[in-house]
N, C-alpha and C positions, 0 to 999 in steps of 0.2 A: 626733365621734361622740356619740350619746346613750348615756351610761354610767350604770350602776347599781352601787353599792358596798354590799355587805353588811358590817356591822361598821364603818361609816364613822366612828363617834364614837370609835374606838380610836386608838391611837398611829399606826399605819401608815395607817389610813383617812383621817385628817386630812391627812397629807402627800400621799396619793394624790389626794384631792379637790383640793388646791391645785395639784398638777401637772396634772391633767386640765383644770382651769379655765384654767391658763396656756396650755394647748394649744388652747383654744377649744372644749372639749367641754361639753356640757350634762350636769349631774350630778344624779342622784337618789340619796339614801342610805337604807339600811335600818338601823334601830336598835331594839333591844329596849326601851331606856329612853325613846327619843323626845326626848332632851335632849343638847345639845352641852356638853362640858366647857368650863370657863372658858378654857382655853388655845386652843381652836379655835372660840370663840363668834363670831369674825369671819366664819366660813363660813356663818352662818345666812342672810345676805341673798342669797348666791349659790347655795346648794344647797337643794333641796327635801328635807326630812327626813320619811320615812315611818316610822311606828311599826309594827314587825313583829317578833314573837318567833318564831324558827325552830323552837322547841320547842313553844310553847303555841298558836300560830296554825296554821291548816290549809293544806295544799297548795293547796286550791281557792282560798282567799282570796289567796294569793300569785300563783297563776296569773292571777286576774282583775286583780291589780295590774300584772303584767307585760303583760297584754293592753292595759291603758290606757297604760302608760308606753312600751311598745315600745322597750326598750333595744337598742342594737346591740352593746354590750359589757357583760358583767357581771363584776365583780371580787369574788370570794368570799373575804372576809377574816374574817368572823365566826367566832370560835373561842375556846375556852379555851386561851390561848396560852402559859402558863407551865409548862415541864416539871416543875419541882419541886412546884408547886401541884397538878399532876395526880395525884400520889401521895396527896394528902389526900382527893380525891373522884374516883376514877377513873371511876365511872359517869357523873357529870355531864360529865366530859371527853369520854367516848365519845358520850354523848347529843348534845352540841352539835357536836363535831367531825365525827362520822360521820353522826349523825341529822340535824343541820342541813343538811349537804351533800345528803343524800338528799331532804329537803324542797325545797331549791332546785332540784335537777335534775329532780325529778318535776313541780314547778310549771312549769318551762320546757317540759317535754314536754306538759303539759296546756294551756298558754297558746295562745290563738288568734293566731298570728303568721305573717306571710307568710314570714319567714325566721328561723331560730333565731339568737339572739345568740351571739357568740363569748364563751366563758366562760373566764376566767383563774382557775383553781382553785389557791389558795395552799396548798402543802404545807409541808414543812420539811426542811432538811438534817439535822436530828437524827434523822430516820428511818433514816439509815444506821448509827446506833449508833456502835460503836467499830471503825472499819474496820481491817483488817490493813494493815501497812506497805506491802505490795505494791499496795494499792488507793488509796494516797495519791499525789497529790491525787485526790479522789473524783470519778469520772465518773458519769453517769447509769446506767451498767451495774453499778455496785457493788451487791452484795446488800444488801437492807434488813434490818437487825437492830436494831429499836428496843428501847431498854432502859428506857423509861418510858411510862406510859399516853398522854401527849400525843403522843409520837413514833409510837406504834403506831396511835393513832386517826387521825393525819394520813396515815400510810402507807395505812391502809384507805380513807380518803376519796380518795386518789389512785387507787387501784384502782377505786373506784366511778365516778370520773370517766372513766376509760378504758373501763369497761364501758358507760357511757352513750353514749360516742362510737361504740363498736363495735355496740351493739345498737339504738340509737335515733338515731344520727347527730347527737347534740348536740356541737357543735364545742368540746370541752373541751381546753384547753392547761394542763398542769400546771407551775406555777412552784414550784421547790423552793429557797427562799432559805436561806442559811446565816445565822449570827448577824448581826443588824443593830442599829444604835444611832443615836441622834440626839437633837436637842432635843425636849422634851415627853415623852420616854419615862419610864414609871413607875420609881421607884427600887427596885422589887423586882428589876430587872434589873441585872446586875453593873456595867456601865460607868456607868449612870445613878446607881447607888448610890455609886460612887466619886466622881462629879462632885458629887452633892449633899453628901456628907460633906466634900469639899474646900471647898465654898462655906460650909458650917457652921463649919469650922475658921477660914476667913478672917473670918467675922463674929464669932468668939469663942463660938459656941454649943457647941463640943466641943473637947477638948484634942488629939485625935488621930483618925485614921480606923481602922476595924476591917474586916478583910478575911478571906477564906477562902484557898483554895489559889491562890497566884499563879503557879504553874508551869503551869497549864492554858494551852494554846495554841489560839487560835481564829482563824477567818477572819471578821473583822468588816467589814461593808459599811455605808456611810452609808444611812440610810433613804431619803434623796432619790435615791440611785442605785438603790435597790431599786424604788421606785415608777416610775422611768423604765423599768426593765426590764419591769414589769407592762404598761405601755401598749404598749411595743414588741412584747410577746408577743401582746397583743390584735390588733395590726396584722399581725404577720408570723410568729407562732408556728404550728407545724403541729399540727392537732388530733390528740389521742391521744398526743402526745409529752411527755416530761418535760424540763424545763430547770433545771439548777442555776444559782443566782445567788450569786456570791461574787467576792471580789477575787483570790483565790489567794495572799494575803499571810498568812503564819503569824506571828502576833504573840502573845506571851505576855501574860497579864494584868499581870505585873510590869512589862513594857515600857510598856504602855499607862498604867498607874498612874504610872510615872515621867514620862510626858509631861504628865499632869494636874498632878503635883506641880510640874513646871517652869513651868506656867501660873499657879500660885497666887501670890498677892501676899505670902505669908509661908511660912516652912518648915512642912512637913506631916509629922508623925510617923505611922508606920504600925505597927499591931500585928495579929498573926494571932489571930482569934477562932475557937477550935475548933468552935463551934456553926455557923459559916459554911462549914465544910469539908464538901462534899457527898459522900455515900458512893458515888455512881455518876458522878462527874465524869469526862467523857471527856478523856483527856490531849491528844489532837490531832484536829482535824477541819478539813480544808482542802479547798476547792472547786476543781474544774476546770470553768470556765464557758465553755470553748471552743465548745461547741455553741450556747449562747446568742449568743455573738459571731458565729459563722458565719451564723446564721439571721436575726439582727436588727441586727448591727453594734454591740451594746451593749458599752461599756467603762466601768469605774468612773471617776468624775471627782473625788470627794472624797477627800482624804488623811485618815489617822487624826488628824493634828494639827488639821485643820480641824473634823472631827467633834467631837473632844473639847473644843476651844475653844468651839464653839457650845453643847455640852451644859453646860459650866461656866457660860457666860454666861446660859443659861436658868435654871439654879438660882440664880445670883446675884440674879436679878430675881423669882424665884417662891418663895423660901423663905417659909414662914409667918412671920407677925410673932412676935417673941419673946414668951414667956409673961410 
């Protein structure tokens, strides 16, 4: 397929580009910065990168670009993607996550195309908020009760995508991934923070690692399984439908940290830092991805142990040089 990825220079965007290229797709990427990070600079030769800011640039200019590129599938990843950071600047979060989605969908509507591309609109499992025990594992029928600006803005973007399908026939498929992790993830996310700190302890840069609430239970999926699901949804997902993506494994942060400590080449001491304990941490969020499996055949392939080993190895080779 001819594929276009918004937010391609982000963590998930790079992994998605690699997967699509492996499948033989031709890939064009949209990026506000127009630059690849060092960790995905190898993609520059295989992927055409177009500089486009979903907030600053116009719907018309994006529509003209789509008319030229004629993508068959569009993966909309561009977002302010950190729930905790969304409290610091909720307006910017809403502007990009909802406003940027509107820019893209309106551009598709205006583009001169023989057939509208399939759009995989990436939402988030955190839009379900803190589900009631009877709603676990969470299916797509669970009420949305977002408890941060990021989750609320992604839920609104999902509704916008469904509205565009019903009103304009834009074939939008909603992907609702739960927590995901993998190599190259920024260390502002919990498992990547753990992995980086363990690598720093191994190198002697710090005496111990600092953590928040380790009793939080999450459904973590390897990013490489996530991007496989996105492509399968572009092929087989039903327009106007929502699909959860998750393993269905409920793993505490304490358990995942123990795996990382077991992978370390020396003992790792752990201390709880009260500043890292979040006021609205959800105690349990577990996905039911049976609808995704039924419609596409997707199943997770990566184990937590494999994911964490790859994350630790990434940080071992990418820590900044000692001061």
